C-alpha positions as CSV (number, residue, x, y, z in Angstrom):
1,M,88.7,-72.8,-15.6
2,E,88.3,-70.3,-18.6
3,K,86.1,-67.5,-18.3
4,N,83.1,-67.3,-20.3
5,Y,84.3,-64.1,-22.1
6,I,87.4,-65.8,-23.5
7,K,85.6,-68.6,-24.5
8,I,83.3,-66.2,-26.9
9,L,86.5,-64.1,-28.3
10,D,88.4,-67.7,-28.8
11,S,85.7,-69.2,-30.9
12,F,86.5,-66.0,-33.7
13,K,89.1,-67.9,-36.0
14,F,90.2,-65.3,-38.8
15,N,91.3,-68.4,-41.0
16,D,87.8,-69.6,-40.4
17,Y,86.4,-66.6,-41.8
18,I,88.4,-66.2,-44.5
19,T,87.4,-70.0,-45.8
20,T,83.7,-69.0,-45.4
21,K,84.2,-66.4,-47.8
22,Q,86.2,-68.6,-50.2
23,I,83.3,-71.2,-49.6
24,K,80.6,-68.7,-50.7
25,Y,82.5,-67.6,-53.7
26,E,82.8,-71.0,-54.9
27,L,79.4,-72.0,-54.6
28,K,78.1,-69.0,-55.9
29,Y,79.7,-69.7,-59.4
30,S,79.3,-73.5,-59.2
31,D,76.6,-75.4,-60.9
32,H,74.7,-78.3,-59.3
33,V,77.1,-80.9,-59.4
34,E,80.3,-79.1,-58.8
35,A,78.2,-77.3,-55.7
36,T,78.3,-80.9,-54.0
37,K,82.2,-81.4,-54.6
38,I,82.5,-78.2,-52.8
39,I,80.5,-79.4,-50.0
40,K,82.3,-82.3,-49.6
41,K,85.6,-80.6,-50.3
42,Y,85.3,-77.8,-47.2
43,N,83.9,-80.7,-45.3
44,I,80.7,-79.3,-44.4
45,A,78.5,-82.3,-44.6
46,Q,79.3,-85.1,-42.5
47,S,80.4,-88.6,-43.7
48,Y,77.1,-89.8,-42.4
49,D,75.3,-87.3,-44.8
50,Y,73.8,-88.3,-47.7
51,I,74.7,-85.7,-50.5
52,R,73.3,-85.6,-54.4
53,A,72.8,-83.4,-57.2
54,C,69.8,-83.2,-59.6
55,G,69.7,-81.3,-62.9
56,K,66.7,-81.2,-65.4
57,S,65.7,-85.0,-65.1
58,G,63.7,-84.6,-62.5
59,F,64.7,-87.4,-60.4
60,T,67.0,-88.8,-57.9
61,D,68.0,-92.1,-56.5
62,F,69.0,-93.6,-53.0
63,A,71.4,-96.5,-52.7
64,L,69.8,-98.1,-49.9
65,S,72.6,-100.5,-48.5
66,K,75.0,-97.6,-48.3
67,L,72.2,-95.3,-46.3
68,E,71.7,-98.4,-44.1
69,K,75.6,-98.2,-43.3
70,I,76.5,-94.6,-43.0
71,T,72.7,-93.2,-41.7
72,E,73.2,-91.7,-37.9
73,N,70.6,-90.1,-36.1
74,D,71.8,-87.0,-36.8
75,S,72.3,-87.6,-40.6
76,K,70.8,-84.8,-43.2
77,Y,69.8,-85.5,-46.9
78,I,71.5,-82.5,-49.2
79,I,70.5,-82.4,-52.4
80,S,71.5,-79.6,-55.1
81,R,69.1,-78.9,-58.0
82,K,69.7,-77.0,-61.3
83,I,66.0,-75.3,-61.7
84,D,66.2,-73.1,-65.1
85,D,69.9,-71.4,-64.5
86,R,69.6,-71.2,-60.9
87,V,71.1,-73.5,-58.4
88,I,68.9,-74.4,-55.1
89,Y,70.3,-76.3,-52.0
90,L,67.6,-78.6,-50.3
91,Y,67.8,-80.5,-47.0
92,S,65.9,-82.9,-45.0
93,N,66.5,-83.7,-40.9
94,K,64.7,-86.6,-41.4
95,L,67.2,-89.1,-43.4
96,P,67.1,-91.9,-40.8
97,E,63.2,-91.9,-40.7
98,K,62.7,-92.0,-44.4
99,V,65.9,-94.9,-44.8
100,E,63.6,-97.0,-42.3
101,E,60.7,-96.2,-44.7
102,M,62.6,-97.2,-47.8
103,K,63.3,-100.5,-46.3
104,W,59.7,-101.3,-45.6
105,L,58.8,-100.4,-49.5
106,V,61.4,-102.8,-50.3
107,S,60.0,-105.5,-48.0
108,K,56.4,-104.8,-49.5
109,G,58.3,-105.8,-53.2
110,Y,59.6,-102.5,-54.6
111,F,62.1,-103.9,-56.7
112,D,59.4,-106.2,-58.2
113,T,57.6,-103.2,-59.8
114,I,60.4,-100.6,-60.5
115,Q,63.2,-101.7,-62.9
116,S,66.8,-101.1,-60.9
117,K,70.0,-102.3,-62.4
118,N,71.8,-101.0,-59.2
119,N,69.5,-101.5,-56.7
120,K,68.9,-98.3,-56.0
121,I,65.8,-96.3,-54.8
122,K,64.4,-93.8,-57.4
123,G,62.9,-90.4,-56.2
124,Y,60.9,-88.0,-58.5
125,F,60.1,-84.5,-58.1
126,K,56.7,-83.9,-58.1
127,N,57.5,-79.9,-56.9
128,E,60.1,-77.9,-56.0
129,N,60.7,-79.1,-52.7
130,E,59.1,-82.9,-52.8
131,I,60.3,-86.0,-53.8
132,T,58.2,-89.2,-54.0
133,I,59.2,-92.7,-54.3
134,G,57.7,-95.8,-55.3
135,K,53.9,-96.9,-56.5
136,K,50.4,-96.5,-54.7
137,S,50.3,-99.8,-55.5
138,V,53.2,-100.9,-53.5
139,G,53.3,-97.6,-51.2
140,E,54.9,-94.5,-51.5
141,I,57.2,-92.3,-49.5
142,K,56.9,-88.5,-49.8
143,I,60.3,-86.7,-48.9
144,I,59.6,-82.5,-48.0
145,L,62.7,-80.3,-48.1
146,D,63.4,-77.1,-46.8
147,E,65.7,-74.9,-48.8
148,A,69.0,-74.0,-47.4
149,D,70.7,-70.7,-48.6
150,I,74.4,-70.4,-48.7
151,N,74.7,-69.2,-45.8
152,S,73.4,-71.6,-43.7
153,I,75.1,-74.7,-45.4
154,V,78.1,-72.5,-44.6
155,T,77.1,-72.5,-41.0
156,R,77.1,-76.3,-40.8
157,K,80.8,-75.8,-40.1
158,Y,82.0,-72.3,-40.4
159,Y,81.2,-69.2,-38.4
160,L,79.8,-66.5,-40.6
161,F,80.9,-63.1,-39.3
162,N,79.4,-60.1,-41.2
163,K,75.8,-60.3,-40.8
164,N,75.3,-62.5,-37.8
165,H,74.0,-59.5,-35.5
166,L,73.8,-61.9,-32.0
167,N,77.8,-63.3,-33.1
168,I,78.8,-59.4,-33.9
169,Q,77.1,-58.3,-30.0
170,A,78.7,-61.4,-28.4
171,Q,82.1,-60.4,-29.9
172,V,81.3,-56.9,-29.1
173,G,80.1,-57.7,-25.6
174,A,82.9,-59.7,-24.5
175,L,85.7,-57.5,-25.9
176,G,84.4,-55.0,-23.5
177,V,85.3,-57.2,-20.5
178,H,88.5,-57.7,-22.2
179,F,88.9,-54.1,-22.1
180,G,88.0,-54.3,-18.5
181,Y,84.7,-52.8,-18.7
182,I,81.5,-54.5,-17.8
183,S,79.2,-55.2,-20.6
184,K,75.9,-54.6,-21.0
185,L,73.6,-56.4,-23.8
186,A,70.1,-55.4,-25.1
187,R,67.0,-56.7,-23.4
188,N,66.0,-59.1,-26.1
189,N,69.5,-60.6,-26.5
190,K,70.6,-60.7,-23.0
191,N,69.5,-64.5,-22.4
192,E,70.5,-65.8,-25.9
193,E,73.3,-68.7,-25.8
194,I,76.0,-69.0,-28.3
195,Y,78.8,-71.5,-28.5
196,G,77.5,-72.9,-25.1
197,V,77.9,-69.8,-23.3
198,N,74.8,-67.8,-21.9
199,L,75.5,-64.1,-23.0
200,N,74.1,-63.1,-19.3
201,E,77.3,-65.0,-17.7
202,V,79.4,-62.4,-19.8
203,C,77.4,-59.1,-20.4
204,T,76.1,-59.1,-16.7
205,A,75.4,-55.2,-16.2
206,T,71.7,-54.3,-16.1
207,M,70.1,-51.2,-16.4
208,E,70.7,-50.5,-12.8
209,N,74.4,-50.3,-13.5
210,L,73.7,-47.2,-15.9
211,N,74.4,-43.9,-14.3
212,L,71.3,-42.4,-15.7
213,S,70.8,-39.2,-14.0
214,N,69.3,-37.1,-16.7
215,L,66.5,-39.6,-17.4
216,K,63.3,-38.0,-18.4
217,S,61.2,-40.7,-19.4
218,E,60.1,-43.9,-18.8
219,K,59.9,-44.5,-22.7
220,S,63.8,-43.2,-22.9
221,S,64.6,-45.8,-20.6
222,E,62.8,-48.8,-22.7
223,K,64.8,-47.6,-25.7
224,I,67.9,-47.2,-24.1
225,D,67.4,-51.1,-22.6
226,Y,67.6,-52.3,-26.7
227,V,70.8,-50.4,-27.1
228,D,72.6,-53.6,-28.7
229,V,76.1,-53.2,-26.2
230,I,77.3,-50.9,-23.7
231,W,80.5,-50.5,-22.2
232,I,80.5,-49.3,-18.6
233,D,83.4,-48.4,-16.4
234,D,83.7,-50.8,-13.6
235,L,85.0,-48.3,-11.1
236,T,82.9,-44.9,-12.0
237,R,79.9,-46.7,-13.7
238,D,80.1,-44.4,-16.4
239,L,78.8,-45.1,-19.6
240,T,82.0,-45.5,-21.9
241,V,80.8,-46.7,-25.3
242,A,77.6,-47.9,-26.8
243,F,77.3,-49.8,-30.1
244,E,73.9,-50.6,-32.3
245,V,74.9,-52.9,-34.8
246,E,72.9,-52.2,-38.0
247,F,72.6,-54.4,-41.1
248,K,69.0,-53.7,-42.3
249,E,69.4,-50.0,-42.5
250,G,67.5,-48.7,-39.9
251,W,70.0,-45.8,-39.1
252,L,67.6,-43.6,-37.6
253,D,65.8,-45.8,-35.3
254,A,69.5,-46.9,-34.4
255,L,70.9,-43.0,-33.4
256,M,67.9,-42.5,-31.8
257,R,68.4,-45.4,-29.3
258,L,72.3,-44.1,-29.1
259,L,71.1,-40.4,-28.2
260,S,68.6,-41.4,-25.8
261,L,71.2,-43.1,-23.8
262,S,73.7,-40.1,-24.0
263,L,71.3,-37.8,-23.3
264,A,70.3,-40.0,-20.1
265,S,73.9,-40.5,-19.3
266,G,75.0,-38.0,-16.5
267,C,78.3,-38.2,-18.7
268,S,76.6,-37.9,-22.0
269,S,79.8,-35.6,-23.7
270,K,81.9,-38.3,-22.5
271,V,79.7,-41.5,-23.9
272,V,80.9,-42.7,-27.6
273,N,78.2,-43.6,-29.7
274,V,79.1,-46.6,-32.2
275,I,77.3,-47.8,-35.4
276,I,78.3,-50.8,-36.6
277,S,78.1,-51.8,-40.1
278,Q,79.3,-53.6,-42.8
279,N,80.1,-51.2,-45.6
280,E,82.7,-48.0,-45.2
281,D,80.0,-46.0,-47.4
282,D,77.6,-46.3,-44.5
283,F,79.2,-43.5,-42.6
284,F,78.4,-40.9,-45.5
285,I,74.5,-42.4,-45.3
286,I,74.7,-42.0,-41.2
287,R,76.2,-38.5,-41.5
288,D,73.3,-37.3,-43.8
289,I,70.7,-38.7,-41.5
290,S,72.8,-37.0,-38.4
291,N,72.4,-33.8,-40.2
292,M,68.7,-33.9,-39.8
293,D,66.9,-31.0,-38.0
294,I,65.1,-33.6,-35.7
295,I,68.4,-35.1,-34.6
296,S,71.5,-32.8,-35.1
297,P,70.9,-30.6,-32.3
298,I,71.9,-33.7,-30.2
299,V,74.3,-34.8,-32.4
300,K,76.4,-31.9,-31.7
301,K,76.1,-32.7,-28.1
302,S,77.6,-36.0,-28.7
303,K,80.3,-38.4,-29.8
304,L,78.7,-40.3,-33.0
305,A,81.3,-42.6,-34.6
306,H,80.8,-45.3,-37.2
307,L,83.1,-48.6,-37.2
308,T,83.0,-51.6,-40.2
309,T,82.8,-55.3,-39.5
310,Q,85.9,-55.5,-41.0
311,K,88.0,-53.2,-38.7
312,L,86.5,-55.3,-35.9
313,L,87.6,-58.4,-37.6
314,R,91.1,-57.1,-37.5
315,I,90.6,-56.3,-33.9
316,L,89.7,-59.7,-33.2
317,D,92.3,-61.0,-35.0
318,S,94.8,-59.2,-33.4
319,R,93.5,-60.4,-29.9
320,N,93.8,-64.1,-31.0
321,K,97.6,-63.0,-32.0
322,G,98.1,-62.2,-28.5
323,I,98.5,-58.5,-28.5
324,D,98.5,-56.7,-25.0
325,S,94.6,-55.5,-23.9
326,E,95.5,-52.0,-23.4
327,L,97.4,-51.7,-26.7
328,L,94.3,-53.3,-28.3
329,K,92.3,-51.2,-26.3
330,K,93.8,-47.9,-28.0
331,R,93.8,-49.5,-31.5
332,F,90.2,-49.9,-31.1
333,F,89.4,-46.4,-30.6
334,K,91.8,-45.5,-33.5
335,E,89.8,-47.3,-35.6
336,L,86.5,-45.3,-34.7
337,R,85.6,-43.1,-38.0
338,Y,84.0,-40.3,-36.1
339,I,81.0,-38.3,-37.7
340,Q,80.6,-34.7,-37.2
341,S,76.8,-33.0,-38.0
């Protein structure tokens, strides 16, 4: 039976990551018509979804005969709209329900009151995200649409890595297990499920597994329990590496959690505290904050390092290519950029 940590590591595919970046780039510079073509080209939408584009006209149409053939229980209605100089993406998960309502509308004489060459049902945007179909004299249908950003569109098929906090936590936790450590996940994430795997089946360590012989207070214990990922030596139970994944630039809070852990550890000078972020230049910001009077004395007694998501990607891609785990572990530690306060 496949080990759960391998399922998580195998879920990352570098080619999918590259494809994701390409899709996002193409969508960013496309108009509303091109956007629907891109969504179809990369098979982001399914064959049973209904995809349309709407420009300045303010109306769209529904080919009921086609909809009756393709619609399934999880079909989505996706539409790209051009509003002023921007393209927005709207969707509804209620397409099957709305198709039934359209059939009811036709049975009430919709086409007796509306001119349509191709027997298509017309919908008019009353608001940015609301379509109205029909007339009060016959019957009306309203479709309320949710707005989707580029990321949520792409993640229908492709795995977005760079700014997905939980995905990175899961990968780092699983990578630790691959390297022979036991992993602990933050208290608020340990019961999350990803790729069909409950993370507490992979990151099995708890607070009881941590050697916190220098722990001074309950408050410090609480901070430590919220550290994103911790790798623990399976034999000695000593803390080895602690990680904070930070995309919201809450650098000081991340540092305080890591340093609380380092100070409480029975081997504080050996614990490597790592902040993972997207940009290489974040290193300099973290370094400047670590020089603040409030924490610099603690930082000097600790090991603090920075790792970009790009470097982590390369490590994960190397694992996918079958590089020996011990060799890969050495490469991982070489990728860390240490911060001297």
